[in-house]
Every structure is written in C-alpha cells, then in structure tokens.
TORKE-402744 format. One record per residue: x, z, y of N, C-alpha, C in turn; residue in three letters; residue number from 1; chain. Coordinates in steps of 0.05 Angstrom, whole numbers. Layout:
% residues N
      nx      nz      ny     cax     caz     cay      cx      cz      cy  res    n  chain
       X       Z       Y       X       Z       Y       X       Z       Y  ALA  NUM      A
...
This chain:
% residues 255
      nx      nz      ny     cax     caz     cay      cx      cz      cy  res    n  chain
    1504    2082    2003    1532    2084    2013    1536    2065    2037  UNK    1      A
    1546    2076    2059    1550    2058    2083    1569    2035    2076  UNK    2      A
    1564    2013    2089    1581    1989    2086    1596    1985    2112  UNK    3      A
    1623    1981    2109    1641    1980    2133    1657    1955    2131  UNK    4      A
    1657    1939    2153    1674    1916    2156    1698    1924    2173  UNK    5      A
    1722    1919    2162    1747    1925    2176    1761    1899    2183  UNK    6      A
    1770    1897    2208    1784    1873    2217    1806    1881    2237  UNK    7      A
    1820    1861    2248    1841    1867    2268    1849    1841    2282  UNK    8      A
    1870    1843    2298    1882    1819    2310    1911    1816    2302  UNK    9      A
    1922    1836    2287    1950    1834    2279    1954    1819    2253  UNK   10      A
    1932    1812    2240    1933    1796    2215    1928    1813    2191  UNK   11      A
    1919    1799    2170    1910    1813    2145    1933    1828    2131  UNK   12      A
    1958    1820    2136    1980    1833    2123    1992    1857    2139  UNK   13      A
    1980    1863    2162    1990    1885    2179    1986    1911    2165  UNK   14      A
    2006    1929    2168    2004    1956    2156    1980    1971    2168  UNK   15      A
    1975    1967    2193    1954    1982    2207    1926    1978    2195  UNK   16      A
    1920    1953    2187    1893    1948    2178    1888    1961    2150  UNK   17      A
    1909    1963    2134    1906    1975    2108    1906    2005    2109  UNK   18      A
    1921    2016    2129    1919    2045    2134    1891    2052    2143  UNK   19      A
    1879    2035    2160    1852    2040    2169    1832    2038    2146  UNK   20      A
    1834    2018    2130    1816    2015    2107    1817    2039    2089  UNK   21      A
    1841    2048    2084    1845    2072    2066    1832    2097    2078  UNK   22      A
    1835    2100    2105    1823    2123    2118    1793    2123    2118  UNK   23      A
    1781    2099    2117    1752    2096    2119    1738    2096    2092  UNK   24      A
    1753    2091    2070    1741    2089    2044    1725    2114    2035  UNK   25      A
    1734    2138    2043    1718    2162    2036    1690    2161    2048  UNK   26      A
    1686    2144    2069    1660    2143    2083    1641    2123    2071  UNK   27      A
    1651    2103    2056    1633    2083    2045    1648    2059    2033  UNK   28      A
    1634    2037    2029    1645    2013    2018    1659    1998    2040  UNK   29      A
    1685    1992    2037    1701    1978    2058    1708    1950    2048  UNK   30      A
    1703    1931    2066    1712    1903    2061    1729    1896    2085  UNK   31      A
    1753    1885    2079    1772    1876    2100    1769    1846    2103  UNK   32      A
    1765    1836    2127    1765    1808    2134    1780    1805    2160  UNK   33      A
    1804    1792    2158    1822    1792    2182    1836    1765    2184  UNK   34      A
    1847    1759    2207    1862    1733    2211    1885    1731    2191  UNK   35      A
    1891    1706    2183    1913    1702    2164    1940    1705    2177  UNK   36      A
    1941    1702    2204    1965    1707    2220    1958    1724    2244  UNK   37      A
    1979    1733    2258    1973    1750    2282    1958    1734    2303  UNK   38      A
    1939    1747    2315    1922    1734    2336    1919    1753    2359  UNK   39      A
    1941    1766    2367    1940    1786    2389    1934    1773    2416  UNK   40      A
    1922    1788    2434    1917    1779    2462    1901    1753    2463  UNK   41      A
    1885    1748    2443    1869    1724    2442    1841    1728    2454  UNK   42      A
    1835    1752    2461    1809    1758    2473    1786    1753    2455  UNK   43      A
    1764    1743    2466    1739    1739    2451    1735    1710    2443  UNK   44      A
    1757    1697    2435    1756    1669    2429    1742    1664    2403  UNK   45      A
    1726    1642    2402    1713    1632    2378    1725    1604    2372  UNK   46      A
    1728    1598    2346    1737    1572    2338    1714    1554    2333  UNK   47      A
    1711    1533    2350    1688    1516    2349    1694    1487    2343  UNK   48      A
    1720    1479    2343    1727    1451    2341    1741    1444    2314  UNK   49      A
    1740    1462    2295    1750    1456    2269    1737    1475    2249  UNK   50      A
    1737    1468    2223    1726    1486    2203    1744    1509    2198  UNK   51      A
    1733    1530    2187    1748    1554    2181    1749    1559    2151  UNK   52      A
    1770    1571    2141    1773    1577    2112    1773    1607    2107  UNK   53      A
    1758    1615    2087    1756    1642    2079    1769    1644    2051  UNK   54      A
    1790    1660    2048    1805    1663    2023    1804    1692    2014  UNK   55      A
    1798    1696    1988    1799    1723    1977    1827    1728    1967  UNK   56      A
    1840    1750    1978    1867    1757    1970    1867    1776    1946  UNK   57      A
    1848    1794    1946    1844    1813    1924    1817    1826    1928  UNK   58      A
    1809    1844    1911    1783    1856    1913    1779    1869    1940  UNK   59      A
    1759    1860    1955    1752    1873    1980    1770    1865    2003  UNK   60      A
    1788    1846    2000    1806    1838    2022    1806    1808    2024  UNK   61      A
    1799    1798    2048    1797    1769    2053    1812    1761    2079  UNK   62      A
    1823    1737    2078    1836    1726    2102    1820    1702    2112  UNK   63      A
    1820    1698    2138    1806    1676    2151    1825    1663    2171  UNK   64      A
    1827    1637    2171    1845    1623    2189    1833    1619    2217  UNK   65      A
    1825    1642    2229    1812    1640    2255    1819    1665    2272  UNK   66      A
    1803    1670    2292    1807    1692    2310    1793    1717    2300  UNK   67      A
    1799    1740    2312    1785    1765    2304    1754    1762    2307  UNK   68      A
    1745    1748    2328    1716    1744    2331    1705    1727    2309  UNK   69      A
    1720    1706    2301    1712    1690    2278    1709    1707    2253  UNK   70      A
    1728    1725    2249    1728    1742    2225    1704    1760    2224  UNK   71      A
    1695    1771    2247    1672    1788    2247    1647    1771    2240  UNK   72      A
    1645    1747    2252    1622    1730    2247    1620    1723    2217  UNK   73      A
    1642    1713    2206    1642    1705    2178    1639    1729    2160  UNK   74      A
    1653    1751    2166    1652    1774    2150    1624    1785    2147  UNK   75      A
    1610    1788    2170    1583    1799    2170    1563    1781    2155  UNK   76      A
    1566    1755    2160    1545    1736    2149    1551    1727    2120  UNK   77      A
    1576    1728    2112    1583    1717    2085    1593    1738    2065  UNK   78      A
    1601    1761    2074    1612    1780    2055    1594    1804    2050  UNK   79      A
    1572    1806    2065    1552    1827    2061    1525    1814    2057  UNK   80      A
    1509    1826    2040    1482    1816    2035    1463    1823    2058  UNK   81      A
    1469    1844    2072    1454    1853    2096    1474    1863    2117  UNK   82      A
    1465    1869    2141    1484    1878    2161    1499    1903    2152  UNK   83      A
    1525    1903    2157    1540    1928    2151    1531    1950    2170  UNK   84      A
    1539    1974    2163    1532    1997    2179    1553    2002    2201  UNK   85      A
    1576    1990    2199    1597    1996    2218    1618    1973    2217  UNK   86      A
    1628    1965    2241    1651    1948    2243    1673    1964    2257  UNK   87      A
    1697    1964    2244    1720    1978    2256    1743    1958    2257  UNK   88      A
    1755    1956    2281    1777    1937    2286    1803    1953    2291  UNK   89      A
    1824    1946    2276    1850    1960    2280    1864    1963    2254  UNK   90      A
    1883    1981    2252    1894    1997    2274    1914    1979    2288  UNK   91      A
    1909    1974    2314    1927    1956    2329    1954    1969    2333  UNK   92      A
    1975    1952    2332    2002    1960    2339    2006    1960    2369  UNK   93      A
    2001    1982    2382    2003    1984    2411    1976    1991    2423  UNK   94      A
    1977    2005    2445    1953    2014    2459    1936    1990    2468  UNK   95      A
    1910    1995    2471    1892    1978    2486    1878    1996    2506  UNK   96      A
    1891    2000    2528    1883    2019    2549    1874    2004    2574  UNK   97      A
    1855    2016    2588    1848    2006    2614    1840    1977    2614  UNK   98      A
    1851    1961    2633    1844    1933    2635    1854    1916    2612  UNK   99      A
    1871    1927    2595    1880    1911    2571    1857    1903    2553  UNK  100      A
    1835    1918    2554    1813    1911    2536    1802    1883    2541  UNK  101      A
    1807    1872    2565    1797    1845    2570    1812    1824    2556  UNK  102      A
    1837    1830    2548    1854    1811    2533    1853    1815    2503  UNK  103      A
    1846    1839    2495    1851    1847    2467    1834    1834    2446  UNK  104      A
    1847    1822    2426    1831    1812    2403    1820    1835    2387  UNK  105      A
    1834    1858    2386    1824    1881    2372    1798    1891    2383  UNK  106      A
    1797    1894    2410    1772    1904    2423    1751    1882    2421  UNK  107      A
    1758    1857    2424    1739    1835    2423    1725    1834    2396  UNK  108      A
    1739    1840    2375    1726    1840    2348    1704    1861    2348  UNK  109      A
    1709    1885    2359    1688    1905    2361    1666    1897    2379  UNK  110      A
    1672    1882    2401    1651    1871    2418    1633    1853    2403  UNK  111      A
    1645    1836    2386    1628    1817    2371    1610    1831    2351  UNK  112      A
    1621    1852    2338    1604    1868    2321    1580    1880    2336  UNK  113      A
    1585    1890    2360    1564    1901    2377    1544    1880    2384  UNK  114      A
    1553    1856    2391    1534    1834    2398    1516    1827    2375  UNK  115      A
    1527    1830    2350    1512    1823    2326    1495    1846    2316  UNK  116      A
    1494    1867    2331    1476    1889    2325    1487    1911    2306  UNK  117      A
    1514    1912    2304    1526    1932    2286    1542    1952    2303  UNK  118      A
    1539    1978    2299    1556    1997    2313    1586    1991    2308  UNK  119      A
    1602    1991    2329    1629    1981    2326    1649    1997    2342  UNK  120      A
    1674    1998    2333    1695    2012    2347    1721    1998    2342  UNK  121      A
    1739    2000    2362    1767    1990    2360    1786    2014    2360  UNK  122      A
    1807    2011    2344    1827    2033    2342    1855    2022    2346  UNK  123      A
    1870    2035    2364    1897    2027    2370    1916    2051    2371  UNK  124      A
    1941    2046    2364    1961    2067    2364    1986    2057    2377  UNK  125      A
    1999    2074    2393    2023    2065    2407    2045    2058    2387  UNK  126      A
    2061    2038    2394    2084    2031    2378    2107    2050    2385  UNK  127      A
    2125    2055    2365    2147    2072    2369    2165    2073    2345  UNK  128      A
    2185    2091    2346    2204    2092    2325    2193    2105    2300  UNK  129      A
    2174    2123    2303    2163    2137    2280    2144    2118    2266  UNK  130      A
    2148    2114    2240    2132    2095    2225    2105    2108    2216  UNK  131      A
    2086    2091    2210    2061    2100    2199    2038    2101    2218  UNK  132      A
    2014    2101    2207    1989    2101    2222    1972    2125    2214  UNK  133      A
    1984    2146    2204    1968    2168    2193    1951    2181    2215  UNK  134      A
    1963    2185    2239    1948    2199    2260    1924    2183    2268  UNK  135      A
    1928    2157    2272    1905    2140    2280    1885    2138    2258  UNK  136      A
    1893    2138    2233    1874    2138    2211    1857    2162    2210  UNK  137      A
    1869    2186    2215    1854    2211    2215    1833    2211    2238  UNK  138      A
    1841    2202    2261    1823    2201    2284    1801    2181    2279  UNK  139      A
    1808    2158    2269    1788    2137    2263    1767    2147    2243  UNK  140      A
    1776    2161    2223    1757    2172    2203    1737    2191    2216  UNK  141      A
    1748    2210    2232    1730    2229    2245    1710    2216    2264  UNK  142      A
    1719    2197    2280    1701    2184    2299    1681    2166    2284  UNK  143      A
    1690    2152    2263    1672    2135    2248    1651    2151    2234  UNK  144      A
    1658    2174    2223    1639    2191    2209    1617    2200    2229  UNK  145      A
    1625    2207    2253    1605    2215    2273    1588    2192    2282  UNK  146      A
    1601    2169    2284    1587    2144    2292    1566    2136    2272  UNK  147      A
    1572    2139    2246    1553    2131    2225    1528    2149    2226  UNK  148      A
    1531    2174    2235    1509    2192    2238    1494    2188    2264  UNK  149      A
    1509    2187    2286    1496    2187    2313    1488    2159    2322  UNK  150      A
    1503    2138    2313    1498    2111    2324    1507    2109    2353  UNK  151      A
    1501    2087    2365    1509    2082    2393    1486    2069    2408  UNK  152      A
    1485    2072    2434    1465    2057    2450    1470    2027    2448  UNK  153      A
    1449    2011    2454    1452    1982    2453    1474    1972    2470  UNK  154      A
    1488    1952    2461    1510    1939    2475    1533    1957    2482  UNK  155      A
    1537    1978    2465    1558    1997    2470    1577    1998    2446  UNK  156      A
    1603    1999    2451    1623    2002    2430    1643    2024    2438  UNK  157      A
    1659    2032    2420    1679    2053    2425    1707    2041    2424  UNK  158      A
    1724    2048    2443    1752    2040    2443    1769    2066    2440  UNK  159      A
    1783    2067    2418    1798    2091    2410    1828    2085    2412  UNK  160      A
    1843    2102    2426    1872    2099    2428    1885    2126    2420  UNK  161      A
    1905    2124    2403    1917    2148    2390    1947    2148    2395  UNK  162      A
    1958    2171    2406    1987    2173    2408    1999    2176    2381  UNK  163      A
    2025    2169    2379    2039    2172    2353    2046    2202    2348  UNK  164      A
    2049    2209    2323    2057    2236    2316    2033    2255    2317  UNK  165      A
    2039    2280    2324    2018    2301    2324    1999    2296    2348  UNK  166      A
    1973    2295    2341    1952    2291    2362    1941    2319    2369  UNK  167      A
    1944    2326    2395    1936    2353    2404    1906    2356    2408  UNK  168      A
    1891    2334    2407    1862    2336    2410    1850    2308    2415  UNK  169      A
    1824    2308    2418    1809    2283    2423    1793    2286    2449  UNK  170      A
    1796    2267    2467    1782    2269    2493    1764    2244    2497  UNK  171      A
    1740    2248    2506    1722    2226    2514    1730    2218    2542  UNK  172      A
    1736    2193    2546    1748    2183    2571    1734    2159    2582  UNK  173      A
    1742    2151    2606    1734    2126    2618    1759    2108    2619  UNK  174      A
    1754    2082    2623    1776    2063    2625    1793    2069    2650  UNK  175      A
    1819    2069    2646    1837    2071    2669    1843    2043    2680  UNK  176      A
    1861    2042    2698    1869    2017    2711    1899    2014    2710  UNK  177      A
    1909    1994    2696    1938    1989    2697    1944    1960    2700  UNK  178      A
    1966    1953    2713    1972    1926    2721    2001    1920    2712  UNK  179      A
    2006    1896    2702    2032    1886    2696    2041    1868    2719  UNK  180      A
    2059    1877    2735    2066    1862    2760    2083    1837    2753  UNK  181      A
    2104    1841    2737    2122    1819    2731    2114    1806    2705  UNK  182      A
    2093    1790    2706    2080    1781    2682    2090    1753    2673  UNK  183      A
    2097    1736    2692    2105    1709    2685    2136    1706    2689  UNK  184      A
    2149    1698    2668    2178    1695    2669    2185    1665    2669  UNK  185      A
    2201    1656    2688    2209    1628    2691    2238    1625    2681  UNK  186      A
    2242    1605    2664    2268    1597    2654    2272    1567    2658  UNK  187      A
    2295    1557    2652    2301    1529    2654    2311    1518    2627  UNK  188      A
    2300    1496    2618    2308    1485    2593    2334    1469    2596  UNK  189      A
    2347    1459    2574    2372    1445    2575    2371    1420    2592  UNK  190      A
    2348    1409    2598    2345    1385    2615    2339    1392    2644  UNK  191      A
    2341    1418    2650    2337    1426    2678    2308    1429    2687  UNK  192      A
    2290    1428    2668    2261    1431    2675    2252    1460    2671  UNK  193      A
    2236    1470    2690    2227    1498    2687    2206    1500    2665  UNK  194      A
    2206    1523    2652    2185    1531    2634    2179    1560    2638  UNK  195      A
    2156    1569    2627    2146    1595    2634    2137    1610    2608  UNK  196      A
    2144    1636    2608    2133    1654    2588    2114    1674    2602  UNK  197      A
    2090    1676    2591    2073    1698    2601    2081    1723    2585  UNK  198      A
    2096    1740    2598    2106    1764    2584    2092    1789    2593  UNK  199      A
    2103    1812    2586    2092    1837    2594    2114    1855    2605  UNK  200      A
    2114    1860    2631    2133    1878    2643    2123    1906    2642  UNK  201      A
    2138    1925    2654    2130    1953    2654    2103    1956    2669  UNK  202      A
    2084    1970    2657    2058    1972    2670    2058    1993    2692  UNK  203      A
    2042    1989    2712    2036    2009    2733    2007    2018    2729  UNK  204      A
    2002    2044    2732    1974    2053    2729    1967    2072    2751  UNK  205      A
    1941    2073    2756    1929    2091    2776    1926    2119    2763  UNK  206      A
    1934    2139    2777    1930    2167    2767    1901    2174    2766  UNK  207      A
    1891    2182    2743    1863    2189    2739    1862    2206    2714  UNK  208      A
    1858    2232    2718    1859    2251    2695    1836    2246    2676  UNK  209      A
    1815    2233    2684    1792    2228    2666    1795    2202    2650  UNK  210      A
    1818    2188    2654    1821    2161    2642    1833    2163    2614  UNK  211      A
    1831    2140    2600    1843    2138    2573    1874    2139    2576  UNK  212      A
    1885    2127    2597    1914    2127    2601    1924    2156    2603  UNK  213      A
    1911    2172    2619    1920    2200    2623    1918    2215    2597  UNK  214      A
    1897    2210    2581    1894    2225    2556    1917    2220    2537  UNK  215      A
    1923    2194    2532    1944    2189    2512    1972    2198    2522  UNK  216      A
    1976    2198    2548    2002    2208    2559    2003    2238    2556  UNK  217      A
    1980    2251    2553    1980    2280    2549    1980    2287    2519  UNK  218      A
    1983    2267    2502    1984    2272    2473    1957    2274    2460  UNK  219      A
    1936    2265    2474    1909    2266    2464    1900    2238    2455  UNK  220      A
    1883    2237    2435    1869    2212    2428    1846    2208    2448  UNK  221      A
    1843    2183    2458    1821    2178    2476    1800    2162    2462  UNK  222      A
    1775    2168    2468    1752    2154    2458    1735    2145    2482  UNK  223      A
    1734    2119    2487    1721    2109    2511    1698    2091    2503  UNK  224      A
    1673    2099    2512    1650    2081    2507    1651    2058    2527  UNK  225      A
    1649    2034    2516    1648    2009    2533    1621    1997    2531  UNK  226      A
    1612    1984    2553    1586    1971    2553    1589    1942    2559  UNK  227      A
    1574    1925    2545    1577    1896    2546    1561    1884    2569  UNK  228      A
    1543    1898    2582    1530    1887    2605    1548    1890    2629  UNK  229      A
    1560    1867    2637    1580    1867    2659    1567    1866    2687  UNK  230      A
    1541    1867    2688    1528    1866    2714    1536    1890    2731  UNK  231      A
    1543    1885    2756    1549    1906    2775    1522    1912    2790  UNK  232      A
    1508    1933    2782    1481    1937    2792    1482    1946    2821  UNK  233      A
    1503    1960    2829    1505    1967    2858    1507    1942    2875  UNK  234      A
    1524    1924    2867    1527    1899    2882    1502    1882    2881  UNK  235      A
    1488    1883    2858    1463    1868    2855    1443    1876    2876  UNK  236      A
    1440    1902    2880    1422    1911    2901    1430    1904    2928  UNK  237      A
    1456    1906    2934    1466    1900    2961    1464    1870    2967  UNK  238      A
    1467    1853    2946    1467    1824    2950    1439    1812    2951  UNK  239      A
    1418    1828    2947    1391    1817    2946    1384    1802    2972  UNK  240      A
    1395    1812    2994    1389    1800    3020    1403    1773    3024  UNK  241      A
    1422    1767    3006    1435    1740    3008    1416    1718    3001  UNK  242      A
    1396    1723    2985    1379    1701    2974    1366    1684    2996  UNK  243      A
    1355    1698    3016    1341    1683    3037    1360    1664    3051  UNK  244      A
    1383    1674    3060    1402    1657    3074    1413    1635    3057  UNK  245      A
    1420    1640    3032    1431    1620    3014    1411    1598    3009  UNK  246      A
    1385    1606    3004    1365    1585    2999    1358    1569    3023  UNK  247      A
    1360    1581    3047    1355    1566    3072    1377    1545    3076  UNK  248      A
    1402    1553    3071    1424    1534    3073    1422    1512    3052  UNK  249      A
    1415    1519    3027    1412    1499    3006    1391    1478    3014  UNK  250      A
    1368    1487    3023    1347    1468    3031    1356    1450    3054  UNK  251      A
    1371    1462    3073    1380    1447    3096    1398    1425    3087  UNK  252      A
    1416    1431    3068    1436    1410    3059    1424    1390    3040  UNK  253      A
    1400    1396    3028    1387    1377    3010    1370    1357    3025  UNK  254      A
    1366    1361    3051    1349    1343    3066    1364    1316    3071  UNK  255      A
C-alpha cells in the first residue's frame, strides 16, 4: 500500500488539509504532519535556531511547531520507517499561481519532498463564498493516482490549482506571471511614527493562454510541473565569454 505524507502551510487544524487527507486515503496510508499554527507565505524556511516539537493529535495526525519545510523533514524521517511514496501539500486556501510559488509555504513543502527524493505535489483552491474543498480533493486524488503510477523526473514537482465549484477540466500548464503593485502599506502609529504592512493588492497578470492563471480563470484546474534547477542555461552559454575578462580584472586588482 502506498504511503502518503500530507502537509500544508495553513496549519494542522485547517479544513483543507483534512479534506485532502480524506481524498487521498483510498490511494494508500495517509499520515498528516503540519504546522501547529498558520505559516502562510513563509517560503522554504527551515527552523535552525531552536528545537522543534512533534505532537500526536490523534491516529495519523501530528502537529509540529515549525514551518511546512520542517514538517516534511520531520514527517519523512520520524513518522515513516522508509521513504513515503508521495508528499502532498494543501489544500491551500487561495491560489498559488505564477510567481506566487516563490513565496508559498504550500509549494515549498512539496519542493522539500522533491529534494528528499519523494514525488511531491502542492494543491491550492481559490477562496470564495462557497464552502468546501470537494473540487480540489477530487482533482488531487486523480493527479496523485497518476503520479503514484508514472512518477516524476528528478527535481520535478507538480503545482495544482483548482477553481471553486464545478471544474470543467484539467489542463497541463506553465507558470504565468502576476505582480502585486501596491504591496507595502504605510500607516502612522499614535506617536506619529510610520509603520508598514506588507499586504496584497489586486494582482496584475500577463495574458498567456498556456499559463496556470489563464486555466483557472477559464474554470479549469491547472497542473504545472516545476523544476528545482534554477540555472538559466541560455544565459549560462551567453555568459561563458565573461570568464576571461572577469579573471583578468581579478588578477589585476590582486597585484
């Protein structure tokens, strides 16, 4: 029976993580290990300057007082006797589209699973008035079942985003590009000193029909393969000629 680690960045008490665990249980043994409080937008942070606590809440459900990345590390090494077959992070409350993946604790948890050699995916669903994570759970189950059979190339993970309500289909996409222009909000405290909130204004995005952003706006679930090798190979080739000049300048300044 496949072994599946489920985590998130919204915290162990989030409705989304338990909807995800329930959707994946028909596929194998599911263990939940998640932050004890919300840890959204924390990226790929590791806790290195204090000890971490692992607490069993009930059978198969554990909380850890750390980041999503901490949870994947501790979950894989302490809750399984061997590597699990799959790490699934989510269901996040809100999309993780385009450039948002660089901030997302949800996506970073799947990145950590990938770095540790386990096929991994992140699942997110848009927030809205309609309650429930049924649509994202159904999509997650379908993609996870395929992933358990097919696997993934090295250093590759899947980022899944699901619109709320009826999903008209599933599209394989690439990352889009969206920017939050009015991101920092300045206010003044009672003593007249400025302070700042890093907030989120309305996003702007580039039109691209092949992107994850376009897919979810069309009512489709997007499945985007992400790669952890951030090397820009085109630039690497073009910059090869820099070496001679840079080394000549370095030697000149070291004299």
